[in-house]
C-alpha positions in Angstrom: 28.0 -26.6 -19.9 24.8 -28.7 -21.0 24.7 -28.8 -24.7 23.7 -31.4 -27.5 24.4 -31.2 -31.1 22.5 -32.8 -33.9 25.0 -33.4 -36.8 23.8 -35.4 -40.1 26.1 -38.3 -41.6 27.2 -37.9 -45.6 24.3 -40.0 -46.6 21.7 -37.8 -44.9 23.1 -34.1 -46.7 20.1 -33.1 -48.9 20.7 -34.1 -52.7 18.5 -31.4 -54.1 17.5 -27.4 -52.8 14.0 -26.6 -52.2 12.1 -23.7 -54.2 9.4 -22.5 -52.4 7.7 -20.7 -55.6 6.1 -23.9 -56.7 4.3 -24.4 -53.3 3.5 -20.6 -52.6 -0.5 -19.6 -53.4 0.9 -16.4 -54.6 3.8 -16.6 -57.0 5.8 -13.7 -56.6 5.5 -11.1 -59.9 8.5 -11.1 -62.2 11.0 -8.6 -62.5 10.6 -6.1 -65.2 12.2 -4.1 -67.8 12.7 -0.6 -66.3 11.6 1.0 -69.5 9.7 -0.9 -71.3 7.6 -2.5 -68.1 7.4 -5.9 -69.5 8.4 -9.4 -67.6 12.0 -10.1 -68.1 13.0 -13.9 -69.3 16.1 -16.2 -68.9 17.6 -14.6 -72.2 17.0 -10.6 -70.5 18.4 -11.6 -67.1 21.5 -13.9 -68.9 23.1 -10.8 -69.9 24.4 -10.1 -66.2 23.7 -13.7 -64.4 24.9 -17.3 -64.9 22.1 -18.7 -67.2 21.6 -21.8 -65.1 20.3 -18.8 -62.2 18.5 -17.2 -64.1 16.5 -20.3 -65.2 16.0 -21.1 -60.8 15.3 -17.4 -60.7 12.4 -17.7 -62.7 11.0 -21.4 -62.1 7.8 -21.5 -60.2 7.0 -25.1 -61.0 9.4 -27.7 -59.5 9.7 -27.5 -55.9 13.1 -29.6 -55.8 15.5 -28.4 -57.7 19.1 -31.2 -57.8 22.5 -29.8 -56.3 25.3 -30.7 -59.2 27.4 -33.4 -57.9 30.2 -31.4 -58.3 28.6 -28.8 -55.8 27.2 -31.8 -53.6 31.1 -32.8 -53.1 32.1 -29.1 -52.4 29.5 -28.8 -49.3 30.8 -31.8 -48.1 33.9 -30.5 -47.0 32.0 -28.3 -44.1 28.1 -29.4 -43.8 26.1 -30.8 -42.1 26.5 -27.5 -39.6 25.7 -28.5 -36.3 21.9 -27.8 -35.0 22.5 -27.0 -31.3 20.4 -26.8 -28.3 21.2 -23.3 -26.3 20.4 -24.9 -22.7 23.0 -22.5 -21.3 21.0 -19.3 -22.9 17.7 -20.9 -21.7 18.8 -21.0 -18.5 19.7 -17.9 -18.4 16.4 -16.2 -19.2 14.8 -18.3 -17.2 12.5 -19.4 -20.1 10.3 -22.6 -20.4 10.9 -22.3 -23.8 13.6 -24.7 -26.0 15.8 -22.8 -28.1 17.3 -24.1 -30.9 20.2 -22.7 -33.3 21.4 -23.9 -36.7 24.9 -22.5 -36.4 26.1 -21.5 -39.8 29.5 -20.0 -38.6 31.5 -23.2 -38.3 32.6 -23.5 -41.9 36.2 -21.6 -42.9 34.2 -18.8 -44.3 32.6 -18.3 -41.0 29.0 -17.8 -42.5 26.2 -19.0 -44.5 27.0 -17.2 -47.6 29.4 -20.0 -48.7 26.2 -21.9 -49.6 25.7 -20.0 -52.9 28.7 -18.7 -53.7 29.7 -22.3 -54.7 27.0 -23.3 -56.9 27.0 -19.4 -58.4 30.8 -19.6 -59.6 30.0 -23.6 -60.4 27.5 -22.5 -62.7 29.5 -19.3 -64.4 32.6 -21.6 -64.8 30.3 -24.0 -66.6 29.4 -21.7 -69.4 32.6 -20.6 -69.9 32.9 -17.4 -67.7 36.5 -16.2 -66.9 35.6 -13.1 -64.1 32.6 -13.1 -61.8 32.1 -9.4 -59.9 30.0 -8.8 -56.7 29.1 -6.6 -53.7 29.5 -6.9 -50.1 28.7 -4.9 -47.2 30.2 -6.5 -44.2 32.3 -8.8 -46.2 30.5 -12.1 -45.7 29.7 -12.7 -48.8 32.4 -11.3 -50.3 34.6 -13.6 -48.7 32.4 -16.5 -49.3 32.4 -15.5 -53.6 36.0 -14.9 -53.5 37.0 -18.3 -52.0 34.3 -19.8 -54.6 35.9 -18.3 -57.5 39.4 -19.6 -56.5 37.9 -23.1 -56.1 36.6 -23.0 -59.8 39.6 -20.8 -60.9 37.7 -17.6 -61.8 39.0 -13.8 -61.3 36.8 -12.4 -58.7 36.3 -8.8 -58.4 34.1 -7.1 -55.0 33.0 -3.7 -54.2 32.6 -3.4 -50.7 30.4 -0.8 -48.9 33.1 2.2 -48.0 31.9 2.3 -44.4 32.0 -1.5 -43.7 35.4 -1.4 -45.3 36.9 0.8 -42.8 34.6 -1.0 -39.8 36.2 -4.6 -40.8 39.4 -3.9 -42.5 40.4 -7.7 -42.3 37.5 -8.8 -44.2 38.6 -7.0 -47.4 42.0 -8.9 -45.8 40.5 -12.1 -46.2 39.0 -11.6 -49.9 42.6 -10.3 -51.4 44.0 -13.7 -49.5 42.0 -15.8 -51.8 42.9 -13.3 -55.0 40.3 -11.2 -55.4 40.4 -7.3 -56.2 38.6 -5.4 -53.7 37.5 -1.8 -54.3 35.5 0.5 -51.7 32.3 1.4 -52.9 31.6 4.7 -54.0 34.4 4.5 -55.9 35.8 6.4 -59.0 36.7 3.0 -61.2 32.8 3.3 -62.4 30.9 5.4 -64.2 28.5 4.9 -61.6 30.7 5.2 -58.8 31.7 8.9 -60.3 28.5 10.0 -60.4 27.2 9.1 -56.6 30.8 10.9 -55.4 29.9 13.8 -57.6 26.5 13.9 -55.8 27.6 13.5 -52.4 31.4 13.5 -52.5 31.4 12.1 -48.5 28.8 9.1 -49.3 30.0 6.1 -47.0 28.4 3.5 -49.4 25.7 1.4 -49.6 24.8 -2.2 -50.7 23.0 0.2 -53.2 26.0 1.6 -54.6 28.3 -1.3 -54.6 25.4 -3.2 -56.7 25.4 -0.6 -59.6 29.2 -0.7 -59.4 29.8 -4.2 -60.0 26.6 -4.4 -62.5 28.4 -1.7 -64.5 31.8 -4.1 -64.8 30.1 -7.0 -65.1 28.1 -5.8 -68.4 31.1 -3.9 -69.8 33.8 -6.7 -69.3 34.0 -9.6 -71.7 34.0 -12.9 -70.0 32.5 -11.4 -66.6 29.1 -12.1 -65.0 27.9 -10.7 -61.8 26.8 -12.5 -58.4 24.6 -11.6 -56.2 24.6 -12.9 -52.4 21.1 -12.4 -51.0 17.6 -10.6 -52.3 16.6 -12.8 -55.5 15.0 -16.1 -55.7 18.2 -18.6 -57.0 20.0 -17.6 -54.0 17.5 -18.5 -51.1 16.8 -21.7 -53.2 20.4 -22.6 -53.1 20.6 -21.3 -49.2 17.4 -23.8 -48.6 20.3 -26.3 -47.9 19.7 -24.8 -44.2 16.3 -25.4 -43.7 16.5 -28.4 -45.3 19.1 -29.9 -42.7 17.5 -28.8 -39.6 14.3 -30.7 -40.6 16.3 -33.4 -40.3 17.9 -32.6 -37.5 14.9 -31.1 -35.4 13.4 -34.7 -35.7 16.3 -36.4 -34.6 15.8 -34.1 -31.4 12.1 -35.1 -31.1 10.8 -31.5 -32.0 9.3 -29.0 -34.2 9.3 -25.3 -34.5 6.7 -23.4 -33.2 8.5 -20.1 -34.2 11.4 -20.0 -36.9 13.6 -16.6 -36.7 16.8 -15.3 -38.9 18.0 -12.0 -39.4 17.2 -9.9 -42.0 18.9 -7.8 -44.7 17.8 -8.8 -48.6 16.4 -12.4 -47.3 19.0 -15.1 -48.0 19.9 -17.1 -44.8 16.0 -16.5 -43.6 14.9 -18.0 -46.6 17.5 -20.7 -46.2 16.3 -21.4 -42.9 12.6 -20.8 -42.9 11.4 -22.1 -46.6 11.4 -25.5 -46.0 9.9 -25.2 -42.6 7.2 -23.3 -44.3 6.0 -25.6 -47.0 4.7 -27.8 -44.1 2.1 -24.6 -43.2 1.5 -24.4 -47.0 0.9 -28.1 -47.5 0.4 -30.1 -44.3 -1.3 -27.5 -42.2 1.5 -26.9 -39.7 1.3 -23.5 -37.6 4.5 -22.3 -37.5 5.2 -18.6 -37.1 8.4 -17.0 -39.2 10.3 -13.8 -38.2 12.4 -11.9 -40.1 14.4 -9.3 -37.6 15.9 -6.3 -39.3 17.7 -3.2 -37.9 15.3 -0.3 -36.6 17.9 1.8 -38.7 16.6 0.2 -42.0 13.0 -1.1 -41.8 11.8 -2.0 -45.2 9.6 -4.9 -43.4 7.7 -3.2 -41.3 7.9 0.3 -42.2 8.8 0.4 -46.2 6.7 0.2 -49.3 5.6 -2.3 -51.7 6.5 -1.3 -55.4 8.5 -1.8 -58.1 11.9 -0.7 -57.2 15.5 -0.8 -58.7 17.9 -3.3 -56.9 20.4 -0.9 -56.7 21.4 3.3 -56.5 22.4 4.1 -59.9 19.0 2.1 -61.6 21.1 -0.4 -63.7 19.0 -3.9 -62.1 15.7 -4.6 -63.5 12.5 -3.4 -61.6 12.0 -6.0 -58.8 8.6 -6.1 -56.8 9.9 -5.2 -53.1 9.1 -3.8 -50.0 11.1 -1.0 -50.3 12.6 1.9 -48.4 13.9 3.7 -52.0 16.8 2.5 -54.0 18.4 5.9 -53.2 18.0 5.2 -49.1 21.3 6.0 -47.6 21.5 4.0 -44.1 23.2 4.7 -40.9 26.3 3.5 -40.7 25.4 0.2 -38.0 27.8 -2.7 -37.6 25.5 -4.9 -39.4 26.7 -4.3 -42.0 24.9 -7.4 -44.1 21.3 -5.9 -43.5 21.8 -2.1 -44.8 20.3 -2.9 -47.5 17.0 -0.6 -49.0 14.7 -3.6 -50.3 13.7 -7.3 -49.8 13.7 -10.1 -51.8 10.7 -10.6 -54.2 9.6 -14.0 -52.5 9.8 -12.9 -48.8 7.8 -9.1 -50.4 5.2 -12.0 -51.3 5.0 -14.0 -48.4 4.5 -10.8 -46.2 1.8 -9.3 -48.1 0.2 -12.4 -47.8 0.9 -12.8 -44.1 2.8 -15.7 -43.9 5.8 -14.2 -42.2 5.9 -11.1 -40.7 9.1 -8.6 -39.4 10.2 -7.3 -36.5 12.8 -4.3 -36.4 15.5 -4.0 -33.4 17.4 -1.3 -32.2 21.5 -1.5 -32.4 22.0 -1.6 -28.7 19.4 -4.6 -28.1 21.5 -6.9 -30.7 24.8 -6.4 -28.6 22.9 -6.7 -25.6 21.7 -10.5 -26.9 24.9 -10.8 -28.7 26.8 -11.1 -25.1 24.5 -12.6 -23.6 24.7 -15.5 -26.0 28.7 -15.1 -26.2 28.7 -15.5 -22.5 26.0 -18.3 -22.4 26.8 -20.0 -25.2 30.6 -19.9 -25.7 29.9 -18.5 -29.7 30.8 -14.5 -30.8 28.2 -13.6 -33.3 28.3 -11.5 -35.9 25.9 -8.5 -35.4 23.9 -9.8 -38.4 23.1 -13.0 -36.2 22.6 -10.8 -33.0 19.4 -9.3 -34.7 18.4 -13.0 -34.9 19.3 -13.7 -31.1 17.7 -11.0 -30.0 14.1 -11.7 -31.5 14.7 -15.2 -30.1 15.2 -13.7 -26.4 12.0 -11.7 -26.7 10.1 -14.5 -28.0 11.9 -17.0 -25.1 10.6 -13.9 -22.8 7.2 -14.4 -24.0 7.3 -17.9 -23.0 8.5 -17.1 -19.3 5.2 -14.8 -18.8 2.7 -16.9 -20.3 4.4 -20.4 -19.3 4.3 -21.8 -22.8 6.8 -24.4 -23.6 7.4 -23.2 -27.8 10.1 -24.6 -29.6 12.3 -21.6 -31.2 14.5 -21.8 -33.6 16.6 -19.7 -35.1 19.8 -19.2 -37.7 23.0 -18.2 -36.6 23.9 -17.0 -40.2 28.1 -16.0 -39.0 30.5 -15.5 -36.2 31.8 -12.1 -35.2 35.4 -12.8 -35.1 36.0 -10.1 -37.3 33.5 -7.6 -35.9 35.7 -7.3 -32.2 36.0 -3.6 -33.0 32.2 -3.3 -32.8 32.0 -5.0 -29.6 34.6 -3.0 -28.2 32.8 0.3 -29.3 29.7 -1.4 -27.3 31.5 -2.1 -24.5 33.1 1.0 -24.3 29.9 2.7 -24.2 30.2 4.3 -28.1 27.7 2.9 -30.1 23.9 4.6 -30.3 20.6 3.3 -31.8 19.6 4.9 -35.3 15.8 5.3 -36.0 14.9 6.9 -39.0 11.9 9.2 -39.0 8.6 9.1 -40.8 9.3 12.2 -43.0 12.8 10.4 -44.3 10.8 7.2 -45.3 8.5 9.5 -47.3 11.0 11.3 -48.9 13.2 8.2 -49.7 10.2 6.8 -51.2 9.7 9.5 -53.9 12.7 7.7 -55.5 10.7 4.6 -56.3 9.8 4.4 -60.0 5.9 5.3 -60.7 
């Protein structure tokens, strides 16, 4: 198998994260208080999040933010991650396109999520926090947060979406191995969870329900802060380590991407790989296309509404300017649990509004077909979430086959699927189906968006 990997030396690793907010022609709108409708400041957000994360969240001035030395040292345990030319996939597709993937699955936690878990726990520890809490869907963020908390001597409590907990039991085992307490959401351990179960005793859970429970725990427990694995601006800043490395590695390959692709749940891995390249569109006249691949069953980018909405089901969070399906949206039980979120991040939403990127929605069966082809050609079993990016890359490569264009396609392989083999088994047995939400259901769910 002809395959070439591009690895950076330790001295070449980025020492600062990229903050695209500083370069955006139209800045993201601010989060606002749900009662007063006034913009929130650092002090307001710091009741929930580590303060330094709040500073980064609202920073629209500094394009680069130094990575603390202790975090840099922790990054060196697993970075850089490989940039790989997917020759075997190209050959199988018969495409003239050059396909590259940034392999974020190679670290011990198996996904890109650790890139933000480490700094969030570092900042929490620095300000004297003793406990952190969070939500997780498929469990990649929960696993990363549990590990990072153990690294910095913090207690961690994770609320995992109940259906994902059932589909992927080993991910909750990983979290407990690192010392975290794990609870299926919705649960009877919080007021938010009790209210949700009272309304719908068979609720399978969503990222919205799990966020509500985690935020409630953080705001009612002394010495506890809430951490988030996607959606918010500071998470995208931390994840920019992916694209900053990929920039240098693409230069080593002697190429530059015409198309950059990543799967999309709330925007963390998409922003991580896309934003460092997007700055060259904004500042240097580059014309790279940026594609976010979301599930057909959760199409907030392609069929959602831009509005101020809550980030959780119970309405505990600030109101965020986002493309949303409504915070009460109950997603289908697809296996890409990390993409079952009702809204998009504030930066992503503004970029979509400004036409600087676009989304595509992909049926579940197409993602597993793409994942199998990738596994059989490149030897890596991808997470169901990452298979959305692979499917979108294959679509672009097929277009090149039809037109004869020799485009350079770069996608982010955000995680491996070795804990997702139940899903692959169901697909191979013909037991999975596609889910598509109707226009009527979208309109019904959007009625929950605050006016």
